[in-house]
DRENTOR-515936 format. One record per atom (N, C-alpha, C, CB): x, y, z negated. Coordinates in steps of 0.1 Angstrom, whole numbers, plus 5000, padded with zeros to 4 digits. Each point is the difference from the previous one (the first is absolute). Glycine has a CB too. Layout:
BEGIN
XYZ;...
//
This chain:
BEGIN
500849885000;499250125000;500950125000;498149884988;501350235018;500750135000;499950064986;499550035025;501750004970;500050074986;499450145001;502049854993;498450225018;499550145002;498550005002;502350075009;497349845000;498650005004;499149964989;500749945023;499749984967;499249954989;499750114990;500949785003;500150324995;499850104990;498950105004;502449974993;496750074998;499050095004;500550145000;498349854990;500950245017;500450145001;499050084992;500949975023;499650114967;499150084992;499850145007;500949894979;497950165020;499650125006;500050114989;498649895019;502250214981;500050104990;498850105001;502549995000;497250084990;498950095000;500350115010;499449954976;499650105031;500350115010;500249945014;500950144982;499249735020;500349945013;498749925004;502549994995;497050045017;498849935005;500449905011;498650214994;501149665004;500349905010;498749955006;502249934987;497850065026;498849945007;500449895009;498950224999;500549664999;500249895008;498949995010;501249884981;499150115032;499050005010;500449895010;499550254997;500149635000;500449895009;501549984999;498050045015;502749984997;501449995000;500750134999;499749805015;499650304982;500750144998;500050044985;499350065023;501850004973;500150054986;500350155001;500849774991;498450315002;500350145000;500350044985;498650055021;502450034977;500450044987;500150155000;501349794995;497950274995;500050154999;500450044986;498250025018;502750084981;500450054987;500350155001;500949774994;499750284995;500350145000;501150055010;499449994976;501549925028;501050035010;499649995014;501749934983;497349995020;499649985014;499149885002;502150115007;497849845005;499249895004;500749915010;497950134996;502149745002;500749905008;499049895004;502250064989;498149885023;499249895005;500949895004;498250155008;501349724991;500849895004;499049895004;501950054984;498449895028;499249895005;500749874995;499250135020;500049784975;500549874994;499649885009;499850104976;501149815025;499849885008;498949924994;502450005008;496849935000;498949924995;500449884992;498850075020;502549894980;500449884992;500150044985;501249915020;498950224977;500150054986;498750064996;502550035002;496949934987;498850064995;500250084987;498749825011;500750294988;500150094988;498750004992;501750145012;498449864975;498950014991;500350114989;499249765005;499850324992;500250114991;499049984988;500950165018;499749844970;499149994988;500750084989;499149785006;500250314988;500450084989;501450075002;498749854985;501450225026;501250085004;501249905001;499150204989;500749685015;501149915003;499749935013;500549964976;500550045033;499949945013;500849875000;499750225012;499749674992;500749875001;500049965015;499349934976;501750005028;500249955013;500149855001;501250215006;498149735004;500149865002;500149975015;498649964979;502049925024;500249975014;499249875003;502350115000;497549875013;499149885004;500849875000;498650165013;502749844989;500749875000;501550034995;498549915019;502249984981;501450004996;501050005012;499449894979;500150155032;500850015012;501150114998;498149925015;503150064989;501150104998;499650145004;501649825003;497750195008;499650145005;499050064990;500349925024;498850004971;499050054990;500650044987;498249865011;502850064985;500750034987;500850135002;500249764995;500450265016;500750135002;499150125000;501749875014;497250124993;499050115000;499450024987;499649955024;500249954967;499550024987;500850104992;499149765001;502250224998;500850094993;500250145007;501249804991;498850205022;500150125008;498950104997;501249875018;497550084983;498950094999;499850044985;498949895020;501550034971;499950044986;501050114998;499349774993;501950225012;501050114999;499650135007;501849824998;497650175014;499550115007;498950084992;500649885022;498550044973;498950074992;500650064987;498349845010;502650094983;500650064989;500750135003;500349774990;500550235021;500750125004;499050125004;501949855009;497050114996;499050115004;499550064987;499449885021;500250034969;499550054987;501050094993;498549804998;502850165001;501050084994;500250135007;501149794992;498950205021;500250125009;498950114998;501149855016;497650114984;499050104998;499950054986;498849905019;501750034971;499950044986;501350084996;498549804995;502750145008;501250064995;500850065012;500149844981;499950105031;500850055011;501449945000;498750215000;502049815011;501449945002;500950125004;499149775006;502250214991;501050105002;501349945005;498950154983;501749905027;501349965005;500950125001;499049805012;502350184984;500950115001;501249955009;499350104977;501149995032;501249975009;501150114998;498449885016;502850074983;501250094999;500650025014;500449934976;500050205027;500650035013;501550034996;497850085011;503149834991;501450014996;500950025012;499649864980;501250255020;500950035011;500350155001;499249805012;502050234992;500350145002;499250075011;502449954992;496950155005;499250075009;498649945003;502150075010;497649824983;498749935001;499050084992;501049775004;497950275002;498950084993;498749945003;501450215001;497649834990;498649965002;499150114994;500649754999;498550295009;499050104996;498649965004;501750185002;497349844989;498749965003;499150135001;500349774988;498950245022;499050115001;498749935005;501850185006;497349824985;498749945003;500249855002;499150215010;500449745001;500249865003;501149975009;497649984997;503350125005;501249985008;501349994991;498950125019;501949784985;501349984993;501150025010;499049844984;501850275014;501150035009;501349964993;498750195010;502149734997;501249944995;501250035009;498649824988;502550225007;501350015007;500849884995;499950265003;500449655006;500749874996;501249985008;497849914994;502950205011;501249985007;499949985015;500949914979;497950105026;499849995014;500150145006;498549794998;501550225015;500150135007;498750084998;501649915016;497350034979;498750074999;499449964987;499750005025;499450094970;499349974988;498849905003;500650234990;499149685001;499049915002;498750054992;501749805003;497250215005;498850054993;499049885001;500450245007;499149724981;499249884999;498650054994;502049854996;496950115012;498750034995;499549894990;499550125022;500349924966;499649904990;498450005000;502150054986;497349835013;498649985000;499350084988;500349785011;498550264991;499250084990;499949934987;498850105019;501249774981;499849924987;501250014991;498449855012;502750204993;501350004993;500350154997;500849785010;499650254977;500450134996;501649995000;497950054986;502750045021;501450005001;500650134994;499949865021;501350134973;500750114994;501549975001;498050074985;502850045017;501449985000;500650104990;500049935024;500950014967;500650084989;501550005003;498249944983;502350195017;501550015002;500550084989;499849995025;501249954968;500650074989;501550015003;498449914983;502250205013;501450035003;500949894994;499550255001;501449695007;500949904995;499449865000;501050184986;497849815018;499449865000;499449985014;499450014975;500449865028;499449965013;498550045000;501849815003;497750235009;498650035001;499249874997;500450195017;498449834977;499249884997;498650035006;501249954978;498449955030;498750015007;499049914992;501050045023;497950024972;499049934992;498749985008;501050094979;498649785022;498749975007;499149944990;501249955022;497550104978;499049954991;498749975007;501050144981;498449755016;498749965007;499349904992;501150055022;497649934982;499249894993;500149875009;498550184990;502049835022;500149885009;501449955000;498250095014;502149804979;501349944998;500649965014;499449924977;499850025031;500549955013;500550125009;498449804999;500850305002;500350125008;501350074994;497650035007;502449984980;501250074993;501349925003;498450084982;501649795017;501149925003;500550015015;499349854981;499750165028;500350005014;500650145003;498149855005;501450264990;500650135003;501450014993;497750105001;502549854987;501350014993;501049925008;498850024978;500849865028;500949925008;500450075013;499049794989;500050285016;500350085013;501050114997;497749955008;502150124981;501050114996;501449944998;498150144990;501949755003;501349944997;500749955013;499249934977;500050025033;500649955012;500650115009;498349824999;501450314998;500550115008;501550014999;497950124997;502749844991;501450004997;500249904989;500450245009;499849634993;500249914990;501350024993;498649835012;501650144975;501250024993;501149925006;498850054979;502450015024;501149925006;500949954989;499850135021;500949764981;500749944989;501450064996;498949805007;501650295001;501450054998;499950134991;500849915021;498450184982;499950124991;498750014993;501550125016;497549804988;498750004993;499150105005;501149914980;499250165031;499250115005;498749945006;502050145004;496949944995;498849965006;498850024991;501249835013;497650124990;498850014992;499849874993;499050175016;500949834971;499749884992;499050034990;502349925004;497149974991;499050014989;500750044987;498549835011;500950254981;500650044987;500349884992;498850225001;502549774995;500449884992;500449885008;498550084983;501449935031;500449885008;501549985000;498050055015;502449834984;501449974999;500549965014;499849924976;501150165029;500649985014;501349934998;498850215010;501449684997;501249924999;501150085008;498749784998;502450254996;501150075006;501149915004;499450204986;501349845025;501149935006;501250084998;498549885017;502750064983;501350075000;500350045014;500849874980;499850255021;500350055013;501349945006;498950224994;501749855015;501349955006;501150004989;499350095023;501649834980;501249994991;500750145000;500349755003;500550284987;500750134999;501150035010;499549984977;501050005030;501050045010;500949885004;500050234992;500649785019;500949885004;501350024994;498749985022;502149914976;501350004994;501049985011;499249924978;
//
């Protein structure tokens, strides 16, 4: 049995969950999310607790059992508390500024990169003297937040020699030794 799929999901106060056949809609103070669920997984809601069950022990059904339980849990946490990701821009001359839903970044290319961030995500860039700029992304949709954060990181991945690039705050980048010191 799926250990994740077996555990029930508690619905906090202030969050409204509606089950409509194979569709789940979750509405809370931070926003509203929808998810379509495969027919092999059934949901039941009693006393602000959602339980998940599957129709058989087929490997595909077992995988979806845990998947949809995790997706619904992420939706409930997202609309009640929200999610946040922070990215560090490390490198000489690397900058990041946010105006509205646009993120402008100078990452060592011949041009500035301007990225349109979706409306569901709140973006801000903080630059302090002597520290690397930090880009903060906040949203109620965990999937969209992770996708946009990965897109920003892919613009200039951290390189292993000097560590320059865009990385998640606290991410450990494996460093390599450079060339040997001079010939003898």
